[in-house]
mmCIF file as Biopython writes it, N, C-alpha, C and O atoms, coordinates in Angstrom:
data_model
#
loop_
_atom_site.group_PDB
_atom_site.id
_atom_site.type_symbol
_atom_site.label_atom_id
_atom_site.label_alt_id
_atom_site.label_comp_id
_atom_site.label_asym_id
_atom_site.label_entity_id
_atom_site.label_seq_id
_atom_site.pdbx_PDB_ins_code
_atom_site.Cartn_x
_atom_site.Cartn_y
_atom_site.Cartn_z
_atom_site.occupancy
_atom_site.B_iso_or_equiv
_atom_site.auth_seq_id
_atom_site.auth_asym_id
_atom_site.pdbx_PDB_model_num
ATOM 1   N N  . MET A ? 1  ? 0.882   -1.093 -0.029 1.0 0.0 1  A 1 
ATOM 2   C CA . MET A ? 1  ? -0.158  0.020  -0.006 1.0 0.0 1  A 1 
ATOM 3   C C  . MET A ? 1  ? 0.862   1.222  0.139  1.0 0.0 1  A 1 
ATOM 4   O O  . MET A ? 1  ? 1.731   1.348  1.002  1.0 0.0 1  A 1 
ATOM 5   N N  . GLU A ? 2  ? 0.565   2.048  -0.875 1.0 0.0 2  A 1 
ATOM 6   C CA . GLU A ? 2  ? 1.569   3.301  -1.086 1.0 0.0 2  A 1 
ATOM 7   C C  . GLU A ? 2  ? 0.632   4.551  -0.194 1.0 0.0 2  A 1 
ATOM 8   O O  . GLU A ? 2  ? -0.599  4.572  -0.175 1.0 0.0 2  A 1 
ATOM 9   N N  . ARG A ? 3  ? 1.395   5.402  0.408  1.0 0.0 3  A 1 
ATOM 10  C CA . ARG A ? 3  ? 1.008   6.642  0.985  1.0 0.0 3  A 1 
ATOM 11  C C  . ARG A ? 3  ? 0.563   7.793  -0.004 1.0 0.0 3  A 1 
ATOM 12  O O  . ARG A ? 3  ? 1.326   8.227  -0.867 1.0 0.0 3  A 1 
ATOM 13  N N  . SER A ? 4  ? -0.515  8.182  0.152  1.0 0.0 4  A 1 
ATOM 14  C CA . SER A ? 4  ? -0.959  9.522  -0.540 1.0 0.0 4  A 1 
ATOM 15  C C  . SER A ? 4  ? -0.774  10.646 0.087  1.0 0.0 4  A 1 
ATOM 16  O O  . SER A ? 4  ? -0.805  11.708 -0.535 1.0 0.0 4  A 1 
ATOM 17  N N  . LEU A ? 5  ? -0.556  10.595 1.407  1.0 0.0 5  A 1 
ATOM 18  C CA . LEU A ? 5  ? -0.164  11.716 2.009  1.0 0.0 5  A 1 
ATOM 19  C C  . LEU A ? 5  ? 1.321   11.504 2.515  1.0 0.0 5  A 1 
ATOM 20  O O  . LEU A ? 5  ? 1.813   10.404 2.767  1.0 0.0 5  A 1 
ATOM 21  N N  . PRO A ? 6  ? 1.981   12.767 2.629  1.0 0.0 6  A 1 
ATOM 22  C CA . PRO A ? 6  ? 3.434   12.573 3.253  1.0 0.0 6  A 1 
ATOM 23  C C  . PRO A ? 6  ? 3.514   12.417 4.705  1.0 0.0 6  A 1 
ATOM 24  O O  . PRO A ? 6  ? 2.574   12.815 5.393  1.0 0.0 6  A 1 
ATOM 25  N N  . ILE A ? 7  ? 4.649   11.821 5.295  1.0 0.0 7  A 1 
ATOM 26  C CA . ILE A ? 7  ? 4.878   11.917 6.686  1.0 0.0 7  A 1 
ATOM 27  C C  . ILE A ? 7  ? 5.442   13.354 7.073  1.0 0.0 7  A 1 
ATOM 28  O O  . ILE A ? 7  ? 6.370   13.939 6.514  1.0 0.0 7  A 1 
ATOM 29  N N  . TYR A ? 8  ? 4.654   13.813 8.191  1.0 0.0 8  A 1 
ATOM 30  C CA . TYR A ? 8  ? 5.095   15.301 8.731  1.0 0.0 8  A 1 
ATOM 31  C C  . TYR A ? 8  ? 5.885   14.865 10.044 1.0 0.0 8  A 1 
ATOM 32  O O  . TYR A ? 8  ? 5.758   13.779 10.610 1.0 0.0 8  A 1 
ATOM 33  N N  . SER A ? 9  ? 6.725   15.910 10.427 1.0 0.0 9  A 1 
ATOM 34  C CA . SER A ? 9  ? 7.416   15.963 11.549 1.0 0.0 9  A 1 
ATOM 35  C C  . SER A ? 9  ? 7.052   17.039 12.288 1.0 0.0 9  A 1 
ATOM 36  O O  . SER A ? 9  ? 6.487   17.989 11.746 1.0 0.0 9  A 1 
ATOM 37  N N  . THR A ? 10 ? 7.349   17.026 13.711 1.0 0.0 10 A 1 
ATOM 38  C CA . THR A ? 10 ? 7.172   18.408 14.461 1.0 0.0 10 A 1 
ATOM 39  C C  . THR A ? 10 ? 7.673   19.598 14.080 1.0 0.0 10 A 1 
ATOM 40  O O  . THR A ? 10 ? 7.153   20.695 14.277 1.0 0.0 10 A 1 
ATOM 41  N N  . ASN A ? 11 ? 8.981   19.305 13.376 1.0 0.0 11 A 1 
ATOM 42  C CA . ASN A ? 11 ? 9.896   20.508 12.943 1.0 0.0 11 A 1 
ATOM 43  C C  . ASN A ? 11 ? 9.086   21.304 11.697 1.0 0.0 11 A 1 
ATOM 44  O O  . ASN A ? 11 ? 9.489   22.442 11.457 1.0 0.0 11 A 1 
ATOM 45  N N  . LYS A ? 12 ? 8.225   20.903 11.074 1.0 0.0 12 A 1 
ATOM 46  C CA . LYS A ? 12 ? 7.478   21.576 10.116 1.0 0.0 12 A 1 
ATOM 47  C C  . LYS A ? 12 ? 6.342   22.346 10.950 1.0 0.0 12 A 1 
ATOM 48  O O  . LYS A ? 12 ? 5.782   22.010 11.994 1.0 0.0 12 A 1 
ATOM 49  N N  . SER A ? 13 ? 6.171   23.584 10.081 1.0 0.0 13 A 1 
ATOM 50  C CA . SER A ? 13 ? 5.066   24.488 10.604 1.0 0.0 13 A 1 
ATOM 51  C C  . SER A ? 13 ? 3.603   23.940 10.712 1.0 0.0 13 A 1 
ATOM 52  O O  . SER A ? 13 ? 3.131   23.463 9.680  1.0 0.0 13 A 1 
ATOM 53  N N  . SER A ? 14 ? 2.892   23.952 11.754 1.0 0.0 14 A 1 
ATOM 54  C CA . SER A ? 14 ? 1.602   23.235 11.969 1.0 0.0 14 A 1 
ATOM 55  C C  . SER A ? 14 ? 0.733   24.096 10.905 1.0 0.0 14 A 1 
ATOM 56  O O  . SER A ? 14 ? -0.032  23.462 10.178 1.0 0.0 14 A 1 
ATOM 57  N N  . VAL A ? 15 ? 0.797   25.297 10.793 1.0 0.0 15 A 1 
ATOM 58  C CA . VAL A ? 15 ? -0.344  25.840 9.767  1.0 0.0 15 A 1 
ATOM 59  C C  . VAL A ? 15 ? 0.106   25.293 8.408  1.0 0.0 15 A 1 
ATOM 60  O O  . VAL A ? 15 ? -0.778  24.794 7.712  1.0 0.0 15 A 1 
ATOM 61  N N  . ALA A ? 16 ? 1.597   25.322 7.843  1.0 0.0 16 A 1 
ATOM 62  C CA . ALA A ? 16 ? 1.711   24.763 6.577  1.0 0.0 16 A 1 
ATOM 63  C C  . ALA A ? 16 ? 1.145   23.116 6.515  1.0 0.0 16 A 1 
ATOM 64  O O  . ALA A ? 16 ? 0.631   22.668 5.490  1.0 0.0 16 A 1 
ATOM 65  N N  . VAL A ? 17 ? 1.294   22.431 7.563  1.0 0.0 17 A 1 
ATOM 66  C CA . VAL A ? 17 ? 0.707   21.028 7.564  1.0 0.0 17 A 1 
ATOM 67  C C  . VAL A ? 17 ? -0.551  21.238 7.489  1.0 0.0 17 A 1 
ATOM 68  O O  . VAL A ? 17 ? -0.981  20.735 6.451  1.0 0.0 17 A 1 
ATOM 69  N N  . ALA A ? 18 ? -1.296  21.707 8.053  1.0 0.0 18 A 1 
ATOM 70  C CA . ALA A ? 18 ? -2.723  21.723 8.154  1.0 0.0 18 A 1 
ATOM 71  C C  . ALA A ? 18 ? -3.403  22.312 6.679  1.0 0.0 18 A 1 
ATOM 72  O O  . ALA A ? 18 ? -4.399  21.767 6.203  1.0 0.0 18 A 1 
ATOM 73  N N  . ASN A ? 19 ? -2.834  23.326 6.112  1.0 0.0 19 A 1 
ATOM 74  C CA . ASN A ? 19 ? -3.085  23.614 4.843  1.0 0.0 19 A 1 
ATOM 75  C C  . ASN A ? 19 ? -2.896  22.708 3.804  1.0 0.0 19 A 1 
ATOM 76  O O  . ASN A ? 19 ? -3.737  22.598 2.912  1.0 0.0 19 A 1 
ATOM 77  N N  . GLU A ? 20 ? -1.776  21.983 3.834  1.0 0.0 20 A 1 
ATOM 78  C CA . GLU A ? 20 ? -1.562  20.835 2.881  1.0 0.0 20 A 1 
ATOM 79  C C  . GLU A ? 20 ? -2.646  19.773 3.287  1.0 0.0 20 A 1 
ATOM 80  O O  . GLU A ? 20 ? -3.216  19.226 2.343  1.0 0.0 20 A 1 
ATOM 81  N N  . VAL A ? 21 ? -2.905  19.511 4.196  1.0 0.0 21 A 1 
ATOM 82  C CA . VAL A ? 21 ? -3.949  18.275 4.393  1.0 0.0 21 A 1 
ATOM 83  C C  . VAL A ? 21 ? -5.253  18.599 4.063  1.0 0.0 21 A 1 
ATOM 84  O O  . VAL A ? 21 ? -6.026  17.789 3.551  1.0 0.0 21 A 1 
ATOM 85  N N  . VAL A ? 22 ? -5.583  19.942 4.379  1.0 0.0 22 A 1 
ATOM 86  C CA . VAL A ? 22 ? -6.998  20.436 4.112  1.0 0.0 22 A 1 
ATOM 87  C C  . VAL A ? 22 ? -7.108  20.476 2.554  1.0 0.0 22 A 1 
ATOM 88  O O  . VAL A ? 22 ? -8.170  20.058 2.093  1.0 0.0 22 A 1 
ATOM 89  N N  . ASN A ? 23 ? -6.117  20.940 1.642  1.0 0.0 23 A 1 
ATOM 90  C CA . ASN A ? 23 ? -6.168  20.940 0.348  1.0 0.0 23 A 1 
ATOM 91  C C  . ASN A ? 23 ? -6.096  19.558 -0.272 1.0 0.0 23 A 1 
ATOM 92  O O  . ASN A ? 23 ? -6.427  19.417 -1.450 1.0 0.0 23 A 1 
ATOM 93  N N  . ALA A ? 24 ? -5.713  18.605 0.401  1.0 0.0 24 A 1 
ATOM 94  C CA . ALA A ? 24 ? -5.480  17.200 0.016  1.0 0.0 24 A 1 
ATOM 95  C C  . ALA A ? 24 ? -6.958  16.320 0.231  1.0 0.0 24 A 1 
ATOM 96  O O  . ALA A ? 24 ? -7.469  15.487 -0.517 1.0 0.0 24 A 1 
ATOM 97  N N  . LEU A ? 25 ? -7.368  16.785 1.392  1.0 0.0 25 A 1 
ATOM 98  C CA . LEU A ? 25 ? -8.638  15.921 1.843  1.0 0.0 25 A 1 
ATOM 99  C C  . LEU A ? 25 ? -9.990  16.568 1.973  1.0 0.0 25 A 1 
ATOM 100 O O  . LEU A ? 25 ? -11.004 15.870 2.013  1.0 0.0 25 A 1 
ATOM 101 N N  . TYR A ? 26 ? -10.040 17.951 2.043  1.0 0.0 26 A 1 
ATOM 102 C CA . TYR A ? 26 ? -11.314 18.663 2.239  1.0 0.0 26 A 1 
ATOM 103 C C  . TYR A ? 26 ? -12.051 18.454 0.556  1.0 0.0 26 A 1 
ATOM 104 O O  . TYR A ? 26 ? -11.443 18.628 -0.500 1.0 0.0 26 A 1 
ATOM 105 N N  . PRO A ? 27 ? -13.435 18.061 0.700  1.0 0.0 27 A 1 
ATOM 106 C CA . PRO A ? 27 ? -14.076 18.111 -0.424 1.0 0.0 27 A 1 
ATOM 107 C C  . PRO A ? 27 ? -14.593 19.531 -0.884 1.0 0.0 27 A 1 
ATOM 108 O O  . PRO A ? 27 ? -14.751 20.401 -0.028 1.0 0.0 27 A 1 
ATOM 109 N N  . LYS A ? 28 ? -14.870 19.796 -2.256 1.0 0.0 28 A 1 
ATOM 110 C CA . LYS A ? 28 ? -15.373 21.026 -2.697 1.0 0.0 28 A 1 
ATOM 111 C C  . LYS A ? 28 ? -16.714 21.170 -2.292 1.0 0.0 28 A 1 
ATOM 112 O O  . LYS A ? 28 ? -17.023 22.251 -1.791 1.0 0.0 28 A 1 
ATOM 113 N N  . TYR A ? 29 ? -17.494 20.371 -2.399 1.0 0.0 29 A 1 
ATOM 114 C CA . TYR A ? 29 ? -18.894 20.503 -2.042 1.0 0.0 29 A 1 
ATOM 115 C C  . TYR A ? 29 ? -19.453 20.771 -0.729 1.0 0.0 29 A 1 
ATOM 116 O O  . TYR A ? 29 ? -19.390 19.877 0.115  1.0 0.0 29 A 1 
ATOM 117 N N  . ARG A ? 30 ? -19.996 21.890 -0.446 1.0 0.0 30 A 1 
ATOM 118 C CA . ARG A ? 30 ? -20.288 22.185 1.111  1.0 0.0 30 A 1 
ATOM 119 C C  . ARG A ? 30 ? -21.730 22.621 1.253  1.0 0.0 30 A 1 
ATOM 120 O O  . ARG A ? 30 ? -22.036 23.149 2.322  1.0 0.0 30 A 1 
ATOM 121 N N  . LYS A ? 31 ? -22.571 22.488 0.412  1.0 0.0 31 A 1 
ATOM 122 C CA . LYS A ? 31 ? -24.110 23.192 0.519  1.0 0.0 31 A 1 
ATOM 123 C C  . LYS A ? 31 ? -25.000 22.289 1.448  1.0 0.0 31 A 1 
ATOM 124 O O  . LYS A ? 31 ? -25.641 22.787 2.373  1.0 0.0 31 A 1 
ATOM 125 N N  . ASP A ? 32 ? -25.016 21.040 1.190  1.0 0.0 32 A 1 
ATOM 126 C CA . ASP A ? 32 ? -25.951 20.089 1.848  1.0 0.0 32 A 1 
ATOM 127 C C  . ASP A ? 32 ? -24.888 18.970 2.580  1.0 0.0 32 A 1 
ATOM 128 O O  . ASP A ? 32 ? -24.059 18.215 2.071  1.0 0.0 32 A 1 
ATOM 129 N N  . PRO A ? 33 ? -25.238 19.176 3.847  1.0 0.0 33 A 1 
ATOM 130 C CA . PRO A ? 33 ? -24.440 18.704 4.933  1.0 0.0 33 A 1 
ATOM 131 C C  . PRO A ? 33 ? -24.150 17.094 4.698  1.0 0.0 33 A 1 
ATOM 132 O O  . PRO A ? 33 ? -23.074 16.534 4.908  1.0 0.0 33 A 1 
ATOM 133 N N  . LYS A ? 34 ? -25.222 16.556 4.271  1.0 0.0 34 A 1 
ATOM 134 C CA . LYS A ? 34 ? -25.399 15.066 4.031  1.0 0.0 34 A 1 
ATOM 135 C C  . LYS A ? 34 ? -24.308 14.795 2.774  1.0 0.0 34 A 1 
ATOM 136 O O  . LYS A ? 34 ? -23.505 13.862 2.801  1.0 0.0 34 A 1 
ATOM 137 N N  . LYS A ? 35 ? -24.394 15.615 1.839  1.0 0.0 35 A 1 
ATOM 138 C CA . LYS A ? 35 ? -23.495 15.104 0.549  1.0 0.0 35 A 1 
ATOM 139 C C  . LYS A ? 35 ? -22.005 15.573 0.850  1.0 0.0 35 A 1 
ATOM 140 O O  . LYS A ? 35 ? -21.092 14.957 0.300  1.0 0.0 35 A 1 
ATOM 141 N N  . PHE A ? 36 ? -21.670 16.823 1.845  1.0 0.0 36 A 1 
ATOM 142 C CA . PHE A ? 36 ? -20.606 17.014 2.135  1.0 0.0 36 A 1 
ATOM 143 C C  . PHE A ? 36 ? -19.904 15.868 3.025  1.0 0.0 36 A 1 
ATOM 144 O O  . PHE A ? 36 ? -18.754 15.510 2.773  1.0 0.0 36 A 1 
ATOM 145 N N  . LEU A ? 37 ? -20.602 15.352 4.005  1.0 0.0 37 A 1 
ATOM 146 C CA . LEU A ? 37 ? -20.000 14.226 4.669  1.0 0.0 37 A 1 
ATOM 147 C C  . LEU A ? 37 ? -19.619 13.070 3.789  1.0 0.0 37 A 1 
ATOM 148 O O  . LEU A ? 37 ? -18.513 12.537 3.868  1.0 0.0 37 A 1 
ATOM 149 N N  . GLU A ? 38 ? -20.716 12.627 2.804  1.0 0.0 38 A 1 
ATOM 150 C CA . GLU A ? 38 ? -20.389 11.423 1.874  1.0 0.0 38 A 1 
ATOM 151 C C  . GLU A ? 38 ? -19.175 11.947 0.972  1.0 0.0 38 A 1 
ATOM 152 O O  . GLU A ? 38 ? -18.508 11.009 0.536  1.0 0.0 38 A 1 
ATOM 153 N N  . SER A ? 39 ? -18.758 13.114 0.613  1.0 0.0 39 A 1 
ATOM 154 C CA . SER A ? 39 ? -17.709 13.430 -0.146 1.0 0.0 39 A 1 
ATOM 155 C C  . SER A ? 39 ? -16.548 13.631 0.681  1.0 0.0 39 A 1 
ATOM 156 O O  . SER A ? 39 ? -15.453 13.641 0.120  1.0 0.0 39 A 1 
ATOM 157 N N  . LEU A ? 40 ? -16.614 13.793 1.928  1.0 0.0 40 A 1 
ATOM 158 C CA . LEU A ? 40 ? -15.440 13.756 2.771  1.0 0.0 40 A 1 
ATOM 159 C C  . LEU A ? 40 ? -14.943 12.401 3.117  1.0 0.0 40 A 1 
ATOM 160 O O  . LEU A ? 40 ? -13.756 12.077 3.110  1.0 0.0 40 A 1 
ATOM 161 N N  . ILE A ? 41 ? -15.936 11.644 3.418  1.0 0.0 41 A 1 
ATOM 162 C CA . ILE A ? 41 ? -15.733 10.186 3.567  1.0 0.0 41 A 1 
ATOM 163 C C  . ILE A ? 41 ? -14.850 9.732  2.348  1.0 0.0 41 A 1 
ATOM 164 O O  . ILE A ? 41 ? -13.736 9.229  2.489  1.0 0.0 41 A 1 
ATOM 165 N N  . SER A ? 42 ? -15.423 9.947  1.205  1.0 0.0 42 A 1 
ATOM 166 C CA . SER A ? 42 ? -14.826 9.446  -0.016 1.0 0.0 42 A 1 
ATOM 167 C C  . SER A ? 42 ? -13.451 9.812  -0.260 1.0 0.0 42 A 1 
ATOM 168 O O  . SER A ? 42 ? -12.606 9.022  -0.680 1.0 0.0 42 A 1 
ATOM 169 N N  . LYS A ? 43 ? -13.215 11.218 0.054  1.0 0.0 43 A 1 
ATOM 170 C CA . LYS A ? 43 ? -11.935 11.601 0.128  1.0 0.0 43 A 1 
ATOM 171 C C  . LYS A ? 43 ? -10.937 10.979 1.015  1.0 0.0 43 A 1 
ATOM 172 O O  . LYS A ? 43 ? -9.760  10.771 0.718  1.0 0.0 43 A 1 
ATOM 173 N N  . LEU A ? 44 ? -11.484 10.715 2.072  1.0 0.0 44 A 1 
ATOM 174 C CA . LEU A ? 44 ? -10.393 10.155 3.107  1.0 0.0 44 A 1 
ATOM 175 C C  . LEU A ? 44 ? -10.265 8.686  2.714  1.0 0.0 44 A 1 
ATOM 176 O O  . LEU A ? 44 ? -9.216  8.111  3.006  1.0 0.0 44 A 1 
ATOM 177 N N  . ALA A ? 45 ? -11.287 7.991  2.046  1.0 0.0 45 A 1 
ATOM 178 C CA . ALA A ? 45 ? -11.095 6.566  1.577  1.0 0.0 45 A 1 
ATOM 179 C C  . ALA A ? 45 ? -10.178 6.621  0.523  1.0 0.0 45 A 1 
ATOM 180 O O  . ALA A ? 45 ? -9.467  5.630  0.350  1.0 0.0 45 A 1 
ATOM 181 N N  . GLU A ? 46 ? -10.042 7.713  -0.308 1.0 0.0 46 A 1 
ATOM 182 C CA . GLU A ? 46 ? -8.944  7.666  -1.469 1.0 0.0 46 A 1 
ATOM 183 C C  . GLU A ? 46 ? -7.709  7.746  -0.975 1.0 0.0 46 A 1 
ATOM 184 O O  . GLU A ? 46 ? -6.741  7.442  -1.673 1.0 0.0 46 A 1 
ATOM 185 N N  . ALA A ? 47 ? -7.577  8.190  0.371  1.0 0.0 47 A 1 
ATOM 186 C CA . ALA A ? 47 ? -6.144  8.326  1.194  1.0 0.0 47 A 1 
ATOM 187 C C  . ALA A ? 47 ? -5.921  7.173  1.820  1.0 0.0 47 A 1 
ATOM 188 O O  . ALA A ? 47 ? -4.817  7.013  2.341  1.0 0.0 47 A 1 
ATOM 189 N N  . ASN A ? 48 ? -6.931  6.120  1.902  1.0 0.0 48 A 1 
ATOM 190 C CA . ASN A ? 48 ? -6.727  4.755  2.715  1.0 0.0 48 A 1 
ATOM 191 C C  . ASN A ? 48 ? -6.789  5.369  4.198  1.0 0.0 48 A 1 
ATOM 192 O O  . ASN A ? 48 ? -5.797  5.162  4.898  1.0 0.0 48 A 1 
ATOM 193 N N  . ILE A ? 49 ? -7.738  6.024  4.692  1.0 0.0 49 A 1 
ATOM 194 C CA . ILE A ? 49 ? -8.015  6.584  5.795  1.0 0.0 49 A 1 
ATOM 195 C C  . ILE A ? 49 ? -9.110  5.940  6.171  1.0 0.0 49 A 1 
ATOM 196 O O  . ILE A ? 49 ? -10.010 6.377  5.453  1.0 0.0 49 A 1 
ATOM 197 N N  . LEU A ? 50 ? -9.663  4.904  7.117  1.0 0.0 50 A 1 
ATOM 198 C CA . LEU A ? 50 ? -10.768 4.464  7.512  1.0 0.0 50 A 1 
ATOM 199 C C  . LEU A ? 50 ? -11.810 5.136  8.412  1.0 0.0 50 A 1 
ATOM 200 O O  . LEU A ? 50 ? -11.506 5.735  9.444  1.0 0.0 50 A 1 
ATOM 201 N N  . VAL A ? 51 ? -12.803 5.026  8.047  1.0 0.0 51 A 1 
ATOM 202 C CA . VAL A ? 51 ? -14.020 6.043  8.849  1.0 0.0 51 A 1 
ATOM 203 C C  . VAL A ? 51 ? -15.102 5.036  9.218  1.0 0.0 51 A 1 
ATOM 204 O O  . VAL A ? 51 ? -15.843 4.514  8.384  1.0 0.0 51 A 1 
ATOM 205 N N  . PHE A ? 52 ? -15.142 4.775  10.677 1.0 0.0 52 A 1 
ATOM 206 C CA . PHE A ? 52 ? -16.253 4.135  11.234 1.0 0.0 52 A 1 
ATOM 207 C C  . PHE A ? 52 ? -17.414 4.703  11.694 1.0 0.0 52 A 1 
ATOM 208 O O  . PHE A ? 52 ? -18.305 3.994  12.161 1.0 0.0 52 A 1 
#
C-alpha cells in the first residue's frame, strides 16, 4: 500500500501541514451537509483512511 499523504514531523510548521492536509482531503462540495459528509468520507477513503 502506497501513502498518498506524506509523513510530517514536528519540525514543520503546523499551519503549513494543516493547509496541505486540508487541500488534499477537504471536499469541494459544502451546501448539503449529508452530501458534504459523503464526499469527505470518499476523500478520506481515497487516502486509505478508514472511517467507522
